[in-house]
C-alpha positions as CSV (number, residue, x, y, z in Angstrom):
1,X,-2.5,-14.1,-47.0
2,X,0.5,-11.5,-45.8
3,X,-0.6,-10.0,-42.4
4,X,-1.5,-6.0,-42.2
5,X,0.8,-3.7,-41.2
6,X,-1.5,-3.2,-38.3
7,X,-1.1,-6.8,-37.1
8,X,2.7,-6.5,-37.2
9,X,2.6,-3.5,-35.1
10,X,0.7,-5.3,-32.5
11,X,2.8,-8.2,-32.5
12,X,6.2,-6.5,-32.6
13,X,6.0,-3.2,-31.1
14,X,5.1,-1.9,-27.9
15,X,1.6,-0.3,-28.9
16,X,-0.6,-0.1,-25.7
17,X,-3.3,-1.5,-27.7
18,X,-3.0,-4.8,-27.3
19,X,-5.3,-6.3,-25.0
20,X,-3.5,-7.8,-21.8
21,X,-5.4,-11.2,-22.3
22,X,-4.0,-11.2,-26.0
23,X,-0.6,-10.3,-24.8
24,X,-0.6,-12.9,-22.4
25,X,-1.3,-15.1,-25.5
26,X,0.9,-13.7,-27.6
27,X,3.5,-14.1,-24.9
28,X,3.0,-18.3,-24.6
29,X,3.2,-18.3,-28.1
30,X,5.9,-15.9,-29.5
31,X,7.8,-16.2,-26.3
32,X,7.8,-12.6,-25.7
33,X,7.9,-11.5,-22.3
34,X,6.0,-9.7,-20.3
35,X,7.2,-6.3,-19.0
36,X,6.6,-3.6,-16.6
37,X,8.6,-1.2,-19.0
38,X,6.5,-1.6,-21.7
39,X,4.8,-4.9,-23.6
40,X,7.4,-5.6,-26.0
41,X,11.5,-6.3,-25.3
42,X,14.5,-6.1,-27.7
43,X,15.0,-9.0,-30.4
44,X,17.8,-10.3,-27.8
45,X,15.8,-10.5,-24.8
46,X,12.9,-12.5,-27.2
47,X,15.4,-15.1,-27.5
48,X,16.9,-15.4,-24.4
49,X,13.5,-15.9,-23.3
50,X,13.1,-18.8,-25.9
51,X,16.0,-20.3,-24.7
52,X,14.7,-20.5,-21.5
53,X,14.0,-17.7,-18.6
54,X,16.9,-17.8,-16.0
55,X,17.4,-15.7,-13.2
56,X,19.5,-13.2,-14.6
57,X,17.1,-12.8,-17.6
58,X,15.5,-9.3,-18.1
59,X,12.2,-10.9,-16.9
60,X,13.5,-12.0,-13.5
61,X,15.4,-8.8,-12.9
62,X,12.4,-6.8,-13.3
63,X,10.7,-9.0,-11.0
64,X,13.0,-9.1,-8.1
65,X,13.5,-5.2,-8.5
66,X,9.5,-4.7,-8.2
67,X,9.3,-7.0,-5.1
68,X,12.6,-5.2,-3.3
69,X,10.3,-2.3,-3.8
70,X,7.6,-3.4,-2.2
71,X,10.0,-3.8,0.9
72,X,10.4,-0.3,1.1
73,X,7.2,1.5,2.5
74,X,6.6,-1.2,5.0
75,X,10.4,-0.8,6.3
76,X,10.0,3.3,6.6
77,X,6.6,2.6,8.1
78,X,7.3,0.4,10.7
79,X,10.5,2.1,11.9
80,X,8.7,5.1,12.3
81,X,5.6,3.4,13.9
82,X,7.6,2.4,16.9
83,X,10.2,5.0,17.7
84,X,9.0,8.3,16.0
85,X,6.2,9.3,18.7
86,X,8.3,8.4,21.8
87,X,11.1,10.5,19.7
88,X,8.7,13.4,19.5
89,X,7.5,12.9,22.9
90,X,11.0,12.7,24.3
91,X,11.6,16.3,22.4
92,X,8.4,17.6,24.2
93,X,7.0,19.0,20.9
94,X,3.6,21.3,21.2
95,X,0.7,19.8,20.6
96,X,-0.1,22.4,17.4
97,X,3.6,21.5,15.9
98,X,2.7,17.8,16.1
99,X,-0.6,17.6,14.7
100,X,0.7,19.8,11.6
101,X,3.7,17.4,11.3
102,X,1.4,14.6,11.3
103,X,-1.0,16.3,8.7
104,X,1.7,17.5,6.2
105,X,2.0,13.8,4.4
106,X,-1.5,13.1,4.1
107,X,-2.5,16.6,2.9
108,X,-0.2,16.4,0.0
109,X,-0.6,12.7,-0.7
110,X,-4.6,12.9,-0.9
111,X,-3.7,15.0,-4.3
112,X,-0.4,13.2,-5.3
113,X,-1.2,10.0,-5.4
114,X,-3.3,10.0,-8.1
115,X,-1.0,12.4,-10.0
116,X,1.7,10.3,-9.5
117,X,0.1,7.5,-10.2
118,X,-0.6,8.9,-13.7
119,X,2.7,10.3,-14.3
120,X,4.1,6.7,-13.6
121,X,1.8,5.3,-16.5
122,X,3.2,7.8,-19.0
123,X,6.9,7.7,-17.7
124,X,7.3,4.5,-15.9
125,X,7.4,3.6,-12.4
126,X,11.3,3.4,-11.7
127,X,12.2,7.1,-11.9
128,X,9.7,7.7,-9.2
129,X,10.9,4.9,-6.7
130,X,14.5,6.0,-7.0
131,X,13.0,9.7,-6.1
132,X,11.0,8.7,-3.5
133,X,13.4,5.5,-2.2
134,X,16.4,8.4,-1.7
135,X,14.1,10.8,0.3
136,X,13.1,8.7,2.6
137,X,17.0,7.4,3.2
138,X,17.9,11.0,3.8
139,X,14.8,11.6,5.9
140,X,15.6,8.3,8.1
141,X,19.3,9.6,9.0
142,X,18.4,12.8,9.3
143,X,15.9,12.2,12.1
144,X,18.3,10.8,14.5
145,X,21.2,13.6,13.7
146,X,18.9,16.2,14.2
147,X,17.7,15.3,17.8
148,X,21.3,14.3,19.0
149,X,23.0,17.4,17.5
150,X,20.2,20.6,17.9
151,X,18.6,21.4,20.8
152,X,15.5,23.5,21.7
153,X,13.1,24.8,19.2
154,X,15.7,24.3,16.3
155,X,15.9,20.1,16.7
156,X,12.1,20.4,17.3
157,X,11.8,21.8,13.9
158,X,14.5,20.0,11.7
159,X,13.0,16.6,13.3
160,X,9.2,17.7,12.2
161,X,10.7,18.8,9.0
162,X,12.7,15.4,8.3
163,X,9.4,13.6,9.6
164,X,7.4,15.4,7.1
165,X,9.6,14.3,4.2
166,X,10.1,10.9,5.1
167,X,6.5,10.1,5.9
168,X,5.4,11.7,2.6
169,X,8.2,9.4,0.7
170,X,7.2,6.2,2.3
171,X,3.3,7.2,1.7
172,X,3.9,7.9,-1.9
173,X,6.3,5.2,-2.4
174,X,3.1,2.7,-2.2
175,X,2.0,4.0,-5.6
176,X,4.6,3.0,-8.2
177,X,5.6,0.1,-6.4
178,X,2.1,-1.6,-6.0
179,X,1.5,-0.5,-9.8
180,X,5.1,-2.0,-10.7
181,X,4.3,-5.2,-9.2
182,X,0.9,-5.4,-11.3
183,X,2.8,-4.6,-14.4
184,X,5.2,-7.8,-13.6
185,X,2.8,-10.0,-12.6
186,X,0.1,-10.8,-14.7
187,X,-2.0,-12.5,-12.1
188,X,-3.7,-10.4,-9.5
189,X,-3.5,-13.0,-6.9
190,X,-0.1,-13.5,-7.3
191,X,0.9,-10.0,-7.2
192,X,-1.2,-9.6,-4.2
193,X,0.2,-12.7,-2.5
194,X,3.9,-11.3,-3.0
195,X,3.1,-8.1,-1.9
196,X,1.9,-9.2,1.4
197,X,5.3,-11.0,2.1
198,X,7.5,-8.8,0.7
199,X,5.8,-6.0,3.0
200,X,6.1,-8.9,5.7
201,X,9.6,-8.7,5.1
202,X,10.0,-5.1,5.1
203,X,7.8,-5.0,8.6
204,X,10.3,-7.6,10.0
205,X,13.5,-6.1,9.4
206,X,12.5,-2.8,10.6
207,X,11.3,-4.1,13.7
208,X,14.5,-6.3,13.7
209,X,16.3,-2.8,14.1
210,X,14.4,-1.5,16.8
211,X,14.7,-4.5,19.1
212,X,18.4,-4.8,18.3
213,X,19.6,-1.2,18.4
214,X,19.0,1.9,20.6
215,X,16.5,4.7,18.6
216,X,19.7,6.5,17.0
217,X,21.5,3.1,15.4
218,X,18.0,1.6,14.4
219,X,17.1,4.9,12.2
220,X,20.5,4.9,10.6
221,X,20.2,0.9,10.1
222,X,16.7,1.1,8.4
223,X,18.2,4.3,6.4
224,X,21.0,1.9,5.0
225,X,18.4,-1.1,4.3
226,X,16.4,1.6,2.6
227,X,19.3,3.1,0.6
228,X,20.4,-0.4,-0.5
229,X,16.6,-0.9,-1.3
230,X,16.5,1.9,-3.8
231,X,20.2,1.1,-5.6
232,X,18.7,-2.5,-6.1
233,X,16.2,-1.1,-8.7
234,X,19.1,-0.7,-11.0
235,X,18.6,-4.4,-11.5
236,X,15.3,-3.7,-13.5
237,X,15.8,-3.4,-17.2
238,X,15.7,0.6,-18.4
239,X,12.9,1.8,-20.5
240,X,12.8,0.3,-24.2
241,X,14.3,3.1,-26.3
242,X,15.0,3.2,-30.1
243,X,12.2,1.4,-31.3
244,X,11.4,2.4,-34.6
245,X,7.8,0.7,-34.9
246,X,5.0,3.6,-34.7
247,X,1.4,2.9,-33.9
248,X,-1.1,4.0,-36.6
249,X,-2.5,7.9,-35.9
250,X,-6.0,6.2,-35.5
251,X,-4.4,4.4,-32.4
252,X,-2.6,6.6,-31.1
253,X,-5.7,9.2,-31.1
254,X,-7.6,5.8,-29.2
255,X,-5.0,5.7,-26.8
256,X,-4.9,9.2,-25.7
257,X,-8.9,9.6,-25.7
258,X,-8.7,6.0,-23.4
259,X,-6.0,7.3,-20.9
260,X,-7.8,10.9,-20.6
261,X,-11.2,9.6,-19.2
262,X,-11.1,8.3,-15.5
263,X,-13.5,5.6,-15.2
264,X,-13.9,4.1,-11.9
265,X,-15.1,0.6,-12.0
266,X,-18.5,-0.5,-10.1
267,X,-18.3,-0.7,-6.3
268,X,-14.8,1.0,-6.5
269,X,-16.5,4.0,-3.8
270,X,-17.3,1.1,-1.5
271,X,-14.0,-0.5,-1.6
272,X,-12.5,3.0,-1.0
273,X,-14.6,3.7,1.9
274,X,-14.0,-0.1,3.1
275,X,-9.8,0.6,2.5
276,X,-10.5,4.0,4.8
277,X,-11.8,2.9,7.5
278,X,-9.4,-0.4,7.7
279,X,-6.4,2.1,7.2
280,X,-8.0,4.7,9.8
281,X,-7.7,1.9,12.4
282,X,-4.3,1.0,11.4
283,X,-2.8,3.8,11.4
284,X,-4.2,4.5,14.6
285,X,-2.5,1.6,16.3
286,X,0.9,1.8,14.2
287,X,1.4,5.5,15.7
288,X,0.0,4.8,18.9
289,X,0.4,1.6,19.8
290,X,4.3,1.7,21.4
291,X,3.0,4.9,23.6
292,X,-0.3,3.5,24.5
293,X,1.6,0.2,25.7
294,X,3.5,2.5,27.6
295,X,0.5,4.3,29.2
296,X,-0.9,1.0,30.5
297,X,2.4,0.6,32.4
298,X,2.2,4.1,33.8
299,X,5.8,4.9,32.3
300,X,6.2,8.3,31.6
301,X,8.2,9.4,28.7
302,X,11.8,10.1,28.7
303,X,11.8,7.6,31.5
304,X,13.7,4.3,31.8
305,X,10.7,2.7,32.2
306,X,9.2,4.3,29.1
307,X,11.9,3.1,26.9
308,X,11.3,-0.5,28.6
309,X,7.8,-0.4,27.9
310,X,8.6,0.7,24.2
311,X,11.0,-2.2,23.6
312,X,8.4,-4.7,25.1
313,X,5.8,-3.2,22.7
314,X,8.0,-3.3,19.5
315,X,8.9,-6.7,20.6
316,X,5.4,-7.9,20.1
317,X,5.1,-6.1,17.2
318,X,7.8,-8.0,15.6
319,X,6.4,-11.1,16.6
320,X,3.3,-10.2,15.1
321,X,5.4,-9.7,11.8
322,X,5.5,-13.6,11.7
323,X,1.8,-13.8,11.5
324,X,1.6,-11.3,9.4
325,X,3.6,-12.8,6.7
326,X,1.8,-16.4,6.9
327,X,-1.7,-14.1,6.9
328,X,-0.2,-12.8,4.1
329,X,0.5,-16.2,2.5
330,X,-3.2,-17.5,3.2
331,X,-4.9,-14.2,1.6
332,X,-6.4,-16.2,-1.1
333,X,-7.9,-18.5,1.2
334,X,-9.3,-15.8,4.0
335,X,-10.9,-14.1,1.1
336,X,-12.6,-17.1,0.0
337,X,-13.1,-18.1,3.8
338,X,-15.4,-15.1,3.9
339,X,-17.2,-15.4,0.8
340,X,-15.4,-12.1,-1.4
341,X,-13.4,-9.3,-0.7
342,X,-16.3,-6.7,0.9
343,X,-17.1,-9.3,3.2
344,X,-13.2,-9.9,4.4
345,X,-13.0,-6.3,4.3
346,X,-15.8,-6.0,6.9
347,X,-14.6,-8.7,8.9
348,X,-11.1,-7.0,9.0
349,X,-12.5,-4.0,10.3
350,X,-14.2,-6.0,13.3
351,X,-10.6,-7.3,14.1
352,X,-9.3,-4.1,14.0
353,X,-11.9,-2.5,16.3
354,X,-11.6,-5.7,18.8
355,X,-7.5,-4.9,18.4
356,X,-8.3,-1.4,19.3
357,X,-10.6,-1.7,22.4
358,X,-8.2,-4.1,23.6
359,X,-6.1,-1.6,24.9
360,X,-8.7,-0.8,27.7
361,X,-6.7,-0.8,30.9
362,X,-9.5,-3.5,32.5
363,X,-8.3,-6.0,30.1
364,X,-4.8,-8.0,31.2
365,X,-1.8,-7.0,29.4
366,X,-1.4,-10.8,28.1
367,X,-4.8,-10.7,26.7
368,X,-4.0,-7.1,24.8
369,X,-0.6,-8.8,23.8
370,X,-1.9,-11.9,22.1
371,X,-4.7,-9.7,20.2
372,X,-1.9,-7.7,19.0
373,X,0.4,-10.4,17.8
374,X,-2.5,-12.8,16.5
375,X,-5.4,-11.1,15.4
376,X,-4.3,-7.7,14.2
377,X,-1.6,-8.6,11.9
378,X,-4.1,-10.5,9.7
379,X,-6.6,-7.7,9.5
380,X,-3.8,-5.4,8.2
381,X,-2.8,-7.7,5.5
382,X,-6.3,-7.9,4.1
383,X,-6.9,-4.3,4.3
384,X,-3.4,-3.9,2.9
385,X,-3.7,-6.3,0.0
386,X,-7.1,-7.3,-0.8
387,X,-8.5,-4.0,-2.3
388,X,-5.9,-4.0,-5.3
389,X,-6.2,-7.4,-5.9
390,X,-10.6,-6.7,-6.3
391,X,-9.3,-3.5,-8.7
392,X,-7.3,-5.6,-11.0
393,X,-10.4,-8.2,-11.3
394,X,-12.7,-5.4,-12.4
395,X,-14.4,-6.2,-15.7
396,X,-14.0,-2.5,-16.7
397,X,-10.4,-2.1,-15.0
398,X,-8.2,-0.4,-17.8
399,X,-4.4,-1.5,-17.5
400,X,-3.3,1.8,-19.1
401,X,-4.7,3.5,-16.3
402,X,-3.3,1.5,-13.3
403,X,-0.9,3.9,-11.7
404,X,-4.2,6.4,-11.5
405,X,-6.5,3.9,-10.2
406,X,-4.0,2.6,-7.7
407,X,-3.0,6.2,-6.8
408,X,-7.0,6.9,-6.5
409,X,-7.5,3.8,-4.0
410,X,-4.4,4.6,-1.9
411,X,-5.5,8.1,-1.4
412,X,-8.0,6.5,1.2
413,X,-5.0,5.9,3.4
414,X,-3.9,9.4,3.3
415,X,-7.7,10.3,4.0
416,X,-7.4,8.1,7.3
417,X,-4.1,9.5,8.2
418,X,-5.7,13.1,7.9
419,X,-8.5,12.1,10.3
420,X,-6.1,10.2,12.7
421,X,-3.6,13.5,12.9
422,X,-6.5,15.7,13.5
423,X,-8.5,13.4,15.6
424,X,-5.8,11.4,17.8
425,X,-4.4,14.5,19.7
426,X,-7.6,16.5,20.9
427,X,-9.5,13.3,21.6
428,X,-6.2,12.4,23.7
429,X,-6.5,15.7,25.4
430,X,-9.9,15.8,26.2
431,X,-9.3,13.1,28.6
432,X,-6.2,14.0,30.3
433,X,-3.9,13.0,27.6
434,X,-4.8,9.2,27.1
435,X,-4.2,7.7,24.0
436,X,-6.9,5.2,25.1
437,X,-9.5,8.0,24.2
438,X,-8.2,8.2,20.5
439,X,-8.3,4.3,20.3
440,X,-11.9,3.7,21.5
441,X,-13.2,6.9,19.2
442,X,-11.2,5.2,15.9
443,X,-12.9,2.1,16.9
444,X,-16.2,3.0,16.9
445,X,-15.8,5.6,14.2
446,X,-14.7,2.4,11.8
447,X,-16.6,0.1,13.1
448,X,-19.7,2.3,12.3
449,X,-19.0,2.3,8.7
450,X,-18.0,-1.1,7.9
451,X,-21.4,-1.6,9.9
452,X,-23.4,0.7,7.6
453,X,-21.8,-0.6,4.4
454,X,-22.3,-4.4,5.4
455,X,-26.0,-3.4,6.6
456,X,-26.3,-1.7,3.1
457,X,-24.7,-4.6,1.2
458,X,-26.9,-7.2,3.0
459,X,-30.3,-5.0,1.9
460,X,-28.6,-4.6,-1.6
461,X,-28.3,-8.1,-2.0
462,X,-31.7,-9.4,-0.3
463,X,-33.9,-7.0,-1.3
464,X,-33.0,-4.9,-4.5
465,X,-35.4,-5.0,-6.8
466,X,-37.0,-3.4,-10.0
467,X,-36.9,0.5,-9.6
468,X,-34.4,-0.2,-6.5
469,X,-32.0,-2.1,-8.2
470,X,-31.7,0.7,-11.4
471,X,-31.1,3.2,-8.6
472,X,-28.7,1.4,-6.9
473,X,-26.6,0.2,-9.9
474,X,-25.4,3.4,-10.1
475,X,-24.5,3.6,-6.5
476,X,-21.8,2.8,-3.8
477,X,-22.0,-1.3,-3.8
478,X,-22.3,-3.6,-7.0
479,X,-25.1,-5.4,-7.6
480,X,-24.5,-8.7,-9.6
481,X,-21.2,-11.2,-9.1
482,X,-19.3,-10.1,-12.5
483,X,-17.8,-6.7,-10.4
484,X,-17.1,-8.3,-7.0
485,X,-15.3,-11.4,-7.3
486,X,-11.4,-10.1,-6.6
487,X,-10.1,-12.3,-4.1
488,X,-11.2,-15.7,-5.0
489,X,-9.1,-15.7,-8.5
490,X,-12.1,-15.4,-10.7
491,X,-11.7,-12.1,-12.4
492,X,-13.8,-12.8,-15.6
493,X,-13.3,-11.1,-18.8
494,X,-11.1,-8.0,-17.7
495,X,-11.1,-5.2,-20.3
496,X,-7.5,-4.8,-19.5
497,X,-6.3,-3.3,-22.6
498,X,-2.5,-2.0,-23.2
499,X,0.3,-2.7,-21.4
500,X,1.2,-0.1,-18.7
501,X,5.0,1.4,-18.5
502,X,6.9,-0.5,-16.0
503,X,10.0,0.3,-13.2
């Protein structure tokens, strides 16, 4: 019996109507490689894959480029976390302007994350990685130049503007790079694991720059690495063009309707809230750890003692990067140990609250350093990666909305940054300029949110029934296990139709 035209189109054309599971089976039977640019590849590439995947194959280059791209956000974050706040304090930036500078990026990113994700679903990930990577490169190089060449209000203004652009680009890079990884690696567990390790590599490179060079050279060195990572995106094959196969009109209409409807998986709001409180703690530690450590040593900004204290704190953060990479490699084990992604995130928030409270001056510096090196990076990895693995494993997750859903989840980071920017300065000012007040306040707030979710989670699991179960099925938390098995590798029968455009 001759195959139908629709059947041939589903096998040989880049129609996004092919289910993800079906696409995987086709890849195994017809040796058609999965692609983050699209589900189909040219005939020459198919023959290459049949002969055997090599390091220079299109699929291998695509995966390599995706993993290099994941390095970029952590690289930019880590260099700014260690050096930017000391630089701003050295310039004596007014508190109001400092708050505005901190707010620019997160306020923009709350809107831009899902918007950028949706655009990358339509036009591919790579154009946005290129654009944001080059903006980040320029920003990292302008920051030390402005501080060295300009003085007074001119220098302050240029530094704040450069920081706004740089920080925004680092934040927005999270969405296309993460979506590209999930395009390239079909298994969410493998994608999450590689993201965790690649992020740790970016952190390590940035902190090596901080420890090895002075402030100006560290910014320049990280800018060079950012530029190289951006240029390496050319490794990925370009989008498939010139394909003459056209999906039937009914298929195109179905695709348009599906893409227009945003479907939040069951439990998404809870995952967003847990991600928010985790990132709230991470942002506070990240932006204030070096200065808070110097505060413990009673060192004033601009003095040699302050610079030494910043170097010590940066060395501790660099040491934590080793644990960060190890924890990333053990993520599936950690999630299974705590019994699922929600519980793992609640435990991570408890660890982050302890990390924040460890900066209290009554606690010995050795203990604070041990917490910063051993406990904080493990919690960081859980917060940074588990929500995305959970998302990919949901039964009602749609692959053609991967970029948009990733952007919505990343908006929790932007919201946490807004709260940090608004509260950190005033809280410190209320207590004589002590950053410790902001650390304690964040620990209480984040711990309170996680505790309330944990209590609700426990009550739902233990007591929900009848009318309560019917009502709560539409609320924050998933009721049955079908929508919450994200971290253990049991994704169930995911409804992942289509193949998102790739880098």
